[in-house]
C-alpha positions as CSV (number, residue, x, y, z in Angstrom):
1,M,-38.7,159.1,98.9
2,S,-40.6,159.0,95.6
3,D,-40.5,161.7,92.9
4,P,-42.7,161.7,89.8
5,N,-39.8,162.9,87.7
6,L,-37.5,160.0,88.6
7,I,-37.8,157.8,85.6
8,V,-35.1,155.2,86.5
9,G,-34.0,154.9,90.1
10,L,-33.2,152.3,92.7
11,E,-36.3,150.3,92.3
12,R,-34.7,148.2,89.5
13,A,-31.1,147.4,88.7
14,D,-30.4,149.5,85.6
15,D,-27.3,151.0,84.0
16,A,-27.8,154.6,85.2
17,G,-30.3,156.9,87.0
18,V,-32.6,159.0,84.9
19,Y,-34.4,162.2,86.1
20,R,-36.8,164.1,83.9
21,L,-36.3,167.9,83.7
22,T,-38.9,168.7,81.1
23,D,-41.2,166.8,78.8
24,D,-38.5,166.4,76.2
25,L,-35.3,166.4,78.4
26,A,-34.0,164.1,81.1
27,I,-30.5,163.8,82.7
28,V,-28.7,160.5,83.0
29,Q,-26.3,160.0,85.9
30,T,-23.8,157.2,86.5
31,V,-20.5,156.5,88.3
32,D,-17.9,153.8,87.9
33,F,-14.3,153.2,89.0
34,F,-11.9,150.2,89.5
35,T,-8.4,149.1,90.0
36,P,-6.0,148.8,87.0
37,I,-6.6,145.8,84.7
38,V,-3.7,146.5,82.2
39,D,-0.1,147.5,82.9
40,D,0.0,150.6,80.7
41,P,-1.3,153.6,82.7
42,Y,-2.5,155.6,79.7
43,M,-4.5,152.7,78.3
44,F,-5.9,152.1,81.8
45,G,-7.2,155.7,81.8
46,Q,-8.7,155.2,78.4
47,I,-10.5,152.0,79.4
48,A,-11.8,153.4,82.7
49,A,-13.2,156.4,80.9
50,A,-14.8,154.4,78.1
51,N,-16.3,152.1,80.8
52,A,-17.8,154.9,82.7
53,L,-19.3,156.5,79.6
54,S,-20.8,153.2,78.5
55,D,-23.7,153.3,81.0
56,V,-25.0,156.5,79.5
57,Y,-24.7,155.0,76.0
58,A,-26.6,151.9,77.1
59,M,-29.5,154.1,78.1
60,G,-29.6,155.7,74.6
61,G,-28.2,158.9,76.1
62,R,-25.5,161.4,75.2
63,P,-22.8,162.0,77.9
64,L,-22.0,165.7,78.4
65,T,-19.8,166.2,81.5
66,A,-17.6,164.0,83.7
67,M,-15.8,164.2,87.0
68,N,-12.6,162.2,87.9
69,I,-12.6,159.8,90.8
70,V,-9.0,159.0,92.0
71,C,-7.6,156.8,94.7
72,F,-3.8,157.0,94.6
73,P,-1.1,155.6,96.9
74,S,1.1,158.7,96.9
75,K,3.7,157.1,99.2
76,T,4.4,154.1,97.0
77,L,3.8,155.1,93.4
78,D,5.3,157.9,91.3
79,I,2.9,160.7,90.5
80,S,3.8,160.4,86.8
81,L,1.7,157.2,86.7
82,L,-1.3,159.2,87.8
83,R,-0.6,161.9,85.1
84,D,-0.6,159.2,82.4
85,I,-3.8,157.7,83.7
86,L,-5.6,161.1,83.7
87,H,-4.1,161.9,80.3
88,G,-5.7,158.7,79.0
89,G,-9.0,159.5,80.5
90,I,-9.0,163.1,79.2
91,D,-8.2,161.9,75.7
92,K,-11.1,159.5,75.7
93,L,-13.5,162.1,77.0
94,R,-12.3,164.5,74.3
95,E,-13.0,161.7,71.7
96,A,-16.5,161.4,73.2
97,G,-17.1,165.1,73.2
98,V,-17.4,165.1,77.0
99,V,-16.2,168.0,79.2
100,L,-14.2,167.2,82.3
101,V,-15.6,169.6,85.0
102,G,-13.8,168.5,88.1
103,G,-13.2,165.5,90.4
104,H,-12.0,164.3,93.7
105,S,-8.9,162.4,94.9
106,V,-7.9,160.6,98.1
107,D,-4.7,159.0,99.3
108,D,-5.5,155.2,99.2
109,P,-3.3,152.1,99.5
110,E,-4.8,150.7,96.3
111,L,-4.9,152.6,93.0
112,K,-8.3,153.2,91.5
113,Y,-9.6,155.4,88.8
114,G,-12.9,156.2,87.2
115,L,-15.5,158.9,86.6
116,S,-19.0,160.1,87.4
117,V,-20.8,161.0,84.2
118,T,-23.8,163.1,83.4
119,G,-25.6,163.0,80.1
120,T,-29.0,163.7,78.6
121,V,-31.7,161.7,76.9
122,H,-35.2,162.3,75.5
123,P,-37.6,160.6,78.0
124,R,-39.5,158.9,75.2
125,R,-36.3,157.6,73.5
126,L,-34.8,156.2,76.7
127,L,-33.7,152.6,76.7
128,T,-33.6,150.4,79.8
129,K,-33.0,146.8,80.5
130,A,-36.7,146.2,80.5
131,G,-38.7,146.4,77.3
132,A,-37.6,143.3,75.3
133,K,-40.5,141.8,73.3
134,P,-41.1,138.2,72.1
135,G,-39.5,137.8,68.7
136,D,-36.9,140.5,69.3
137,Q,-33.4,139.7,68.0
138,L,-30.5,140.0,70.5
139,I,-27.4,141.7,69.2
140,L,-24.0,141.9,71.0
141,T,-21.6,144.6,69.8
142,K,-18.3,143.5,71.2
143,P,-16.6,140.1,71.7
144,L,-16.4,138.3,75.1
145,G,-13.3,137.3,77.0
146,T,-11.7,140.4,78.6
147,G,-11.9,138.8,82.1
148,I,-10.2,135.6,80.9
149,I,-7.5,137.4,78.9
150,N,-6.7,139.8,81.7
151,T,-6.4,136.9,84.1
152,A,-4.1,135.1,81.7
153,A,-2.1,138.3,81.2
154,K,-1.3,138.4,84.9
155,G,0.1,134.9,84.7
156,R,1.9,135.8,81.4
157,M,-0.1,133.2,79.6
158,A,-1.8,135.4,77.0
159,S,-0.1,136.6,73.9
160,E,0.7,140.3,73.3
161,E,-1.7,140.2,70.4
162,A,-4.6,138.9,72.5
163,I,-3.9,141.5,75.2
164,E,-3.6,144.3,72.6
165,T,-6.9,143.3,70.9
166,A,-8.8,143.1,74.1
167,S,-7.4,146.4,75.4
168,R,-8.2,148.2,72.2
169,S,-11.8,146.8,72.4
170,M,-12.2,147.9,76.1
171,A,-11.0,151.4,75.2
172,T,-13.5,151.7,72.3
173,L,-16.5,153.8,73.0
174,N,-20.0,152.4,72.6
175,R,-21.0,155.8,71.2
176,A,-21.6,154.7,67.6
177,A,-23.5,151.6,68.6
178,S,-25.7,153.6,70.9
179,E,-26.5,156.3,68.3
180,I,-27.4,153.6,65.7
181,M,-29.7,151.6,68.0
182,V,-31.6,154.8,69.0
183,R,-32.0,155.8,65.3
184,V,-33.2,152.3,64.3
185,G,-35.5,152.0,67.3
186,A,-34.3,149.3,69.7
187,N,-36.6,148.0,72.5
188,A,-34.1,147.4,75.3
189,C,-30.4,147.6,76.0
190,T,-27.7,147.1,78.6
191,D,-23.9,147.0,78.5
192,I,-22.0,143.9,79.3
193,T,-19.7,144.4,82.3
194,G,-19.0,142.6,85.6
195,F,-21.9,140.0,85.6
196,G,-21.0,138.7,82.1
197,L,-23.3,138.2,79.2
198,L,-25.6,135.7,80.9
199,G,-25.6,137.7,84.2
200,H,-26.8,140.8,82.4
201,A,-29.2,138.9,80.3
202,C,-30.8,137.6,83.5
203,E,-31.2,141.2,84.7
204,M,-33.1,142.0,81.4
205,V,-35.6,139.1,81.9
206,E,-36.0,139.3,85.7
207,D,-39.5,140.2,86.8
208,S,-40.6,140.3,83.1
209,E,-43.0,138.4,80.8
210,V,-40.2,137.1,78.5
211,G,-37.1,134.9,78.4
212,F,-34.0,134.8,76.2
213,K,-32.6,132.1,74.0
214,I,-28.8,132.5,73.5
215,R,-27.0,130.6,70.7
216,S,-23.6,130.1,72.1
217,F,-22.0,129.3,68.7
218,S,-23.0,132.8,67.5
219,V,-21.5,134.7,70.4
220,P,-18.3,136.6,69.3
221,M,-15.2,135.9,71.4
222,F,-11.7,137.3,71.4
223,P,-8.9,135.2,69.9
224,E,-7.4,132.8,72.4
225,T,-10.3,133.1,74.8
226,L,-11.5,129.6,74.4
227,A,-8.0,128.1,74.6
228,L,-7.2,130.1,77.7
229,A,-10.5,129.1,79.4
230,R,-9.6,125.5,78.7
231,M,-6.3,126.1,80.5
232,G,-8.2,127.3,83.6
233,M,-7.4,131.0,83.1
234,V,-10.9,131.9,84.5
235,P,-11.4,134.8,87.0
236,G,-13.1,134.2,90.3
237,G,-15.9,136.5,89.3
238,T,-17.0,134.0,86.7
239,Y,-17.8,131.4,89.3
240,R,-19.6,133.9,91.5
241,N,-21.7,134.9,88.4
242,K,-22.6,131.3,87.6
243,E,-23.6,130.5,91.2
244,F,-25.7,133.7,91.6
245,R,-27.7,133.1,88.4
246,S,-27.7,129.3,88.3
247,Q,-31.5,129.0,88.8
248,M,-32.3,131.2,85.8
249,V,-29.9,129.7,83.2
250,Y,-30.6,126.4,81.5
251,A,-27.9,124.8,79.3
252,T,-27.8,121.3,77.9
253,G,-24.7,119.9,76.2
254,I,-22.8,123.2,76.4
255,P,-19.1,122.7,77.4
256,D,-18.1,124.2,80.8
257,T,-15.5,126.4,79.1
258,V,-18.1,128.0,76.9
259,M,-20.3,128.7,79.9
260,D,-17.3,130.2,81.6
261,I,-16.9,132.6,78.7
262,L,-20.6,133.5,78.7
263,F,-20.4,134.3,82.4
264,D,-16.9,135.9,82.1
265,P,-16.9,139.4,83.9
266,Q,-16.2,142.0,81.2
267,T,-14.7,145.4,81.5
268,S,-16.1,148.0,79.1
269,G,-17.9,145.4,77.1
270,G,-20.3,145.9,74.3
271,L,-24.0,146.8,74.2
272,F,-26.5,143.9,74.4
273,I,-29.5,145.1,72.4
274,A,-33.1,143.7,71.9
275,V,-34.5,144.9,68.6
276,G,-37.6,144.0,66.6
277,P,-37.0,141.3,64.0
278,D,-38.0,143.7,61.2
279,R,-35.3,146.1,62.3
280,A,-32.5,143.7,63.3
281,G,-31.0,143.5,59.8
282,L,-31.0,147.3,59.6
283,L,-29.3,147.7,63.0
284,L,-26.7,145.0,62.2
285,S,-25.8,146.5,58.9
286,G,-25.6,150.0,60.4
287,L,-23.3,148.8,63.1
288,K,-21.0,147.1,60.6
289,E,-20.9,150.3,58.4
290,A,-20.0,152.3,61.5
291,G,-17.0,150.1,62.2
292,V,-18.6,147.9,64.9
293,I,-17.4,144.9,63.0
294,D,-17.8,142.2,65.7
295,A,-21.5,142.9,66.2
296,A,-23.6,139.8,65.8
297,I,-27.1,138.4,66.4
298,V,-26.6,136.0,69.3
299,G,-30.2,135.0,70.2
300,E,-33.8,136.0,70.4
301,V,-36.5,136.9,72.9
302,V,-39.1,134.2,73.7
303,S,-42.4,134.2,75.5
304,E,-41.7,131.0,77.3
305,P,-40.1,130.1,79.6
306,K,-40.5,133.5,81.3
307,Q,-37.6,134.9,83.3
308,R,-35.2,132.2,82.1
309,I,-32.2,132.1,79.8
310,I,-31.9,129.0,77.5
311,V,-28.4,128.5,76.1
312,E,-28.1,126.3,73.0
């Protein structure tokens, strides 16, 4: 069923759905939930909330309300764990200025938590995965490596410092980065999550008139990520990501471990922004001033080859 007010729907894989209410107001809707990726329930709640909010930020929107989604094994886990998870989520929503208006829970053998989020955006200031132009600079706002570090943590191979650094990043809102890119005037954006940097980059160039060139040596990575990848601490999702997008990604002379990191499935990763070359410096300096200290220019948009990612 088509609707002239549906700006972003199912026709293209994007971060959220967008529906126009008036000429200068549209709503942004998204939902996301997953199983615990850290041991601390309060931190898990914070990460899950930040992750769910990120899709609205990636569209250039402002999240307003949220609803909890809970799957909880009441017969095997103490209810205090759920209280801590929800506490973490509520605190993160409060930080974002988002109101929790309800939710739904079910008894489930596997613990899961997340939120559905509704926000607003001006239809003419909306950012999608499409829209990147030749010459645009590509900026990534958070380091890569959460999938590798979380995998290593399960095997007690990652240091407490690496786990803490990655957890703190996953719990950090993409709010400041979103507000700055909208103010500067970016052309396209997505957030880096389960398909990894290269997987989401492929989504941005698919069915388009542009390609991306990624400079692997410029991509920020969490401490220990490279060493852990060399040890084989790579999640299964990495290999699925590589196989799925193998026909779109060209890399010559890049070590396998580096490619593993570029395909590493992220949780609550950073924004990946395409911005005009005349505004890239302004955007990067604005991000740094706002505390987004790991933000870096990691590549550029090219006119050829179309619909391909070149990794250097």
